[in-house]
N, C-alpha and C positions, 0 to 999 in steps of 0.2 A: 430384744432389742433397750437400745441404753440412755433412760434419763438424764439428759445436767439437769436439772430444774431445782429450784427451792421450792418445798412443800410445808405453807402449815396448814397444819393438819389440829381441830378445831373436832374433842373433842367429845359431848356430853351426856348426859345423867341417864340417859339410855341399858338396859338392857345387854342389846346388842356392841353394850362398847368391847368389853372383853373379846370382840372381835378386831379393832381396832393396834391391837397386837401383829395380831397377823400382815394387817395393810402397812405397817412403819416394814415393817420387818420386807412386806414384796418389792413396795416401794425403792427403801434402799440398797435392796438385791439389783434395781432395774438404777440405780446409778442416783438416781435424788438424795439431798438434801434434807431433811427434812424435820420440822420444830413443831413439836406437840403440843399448845394451850388446853388444857382444861378446864373442865368446870366444876366445883365442890364438887358434885351432887357425880359425878363422874367419877372419883376415890372411891365410890360403893363396890364399882364392878372391873377396876379395873387402877394397881397402882401406877403414881411418876415414877418408881424408880423403875418397873418393867419398863415403859418407855422410853426412858432417858438410854437404858441397858442399848437396848432395841435400834436408838437413831444415835447417838453416841451424841449428845446434844443433850443438855440440863431441860424436863420438861415446864412449864409455865403454867403456874397452876391460880395466883392472884396480882392486880396491878403492881401488887410493891411485894416485893423479894424482902420478909421481915426476917428470914433465918442468915444473914449478915448483916450490912451497913445501911436496910432497912430502901435499897438502892430498887429505884422505878425503873417497873417494866416500860418500857420506849414501844408501843404499841405501834408508832407512827411508823416506825423502822422495820419493827418484824412487816408493816401492808407494802414501805419500799422492798422488804430480797424479797422477798414469798414470787414466784409467779405464777401457781397456786395455793387459794386458800380453799381449801378441802373440809367439810364438815362430816364426820363418821363416828357414831351414826349422831343423826339426827334426828333429837326427840321432840314432842310433839309439840310442847314449852316450845323449844328453842326456833320452829322453824313457825309457829305462831307467831313470838317476839320479831323472828325477821321478819313478817309480813306488815307485824305492827307496825314495824321502827319501832319496839318500844329495847327500854335496855336495864336491863340489874348492875349496879357497880358492886364488889364485891371488893 
């Protein structure tokens, strides 16, 4: 089955985050465009470079890109671009924040 979807993948700081590389690979193989966003804790389990290589897109890890000119990562654009937002893996902490409507700004 070939996908022609835009998938926004959120990777959280769970031990299962290392499996996100295989998920990105399979989504791209199926024809999806994948944009990865990661929490800072996810870096302990998988590198942004790995996911960027597999998705062929830069991985977003902060609200402001401090590597260059301090460009703001436009989350509204991402929401409009995505056909699907998938959080995988979803840590217990992330699921709790979703249920409570709580957010941490980094």
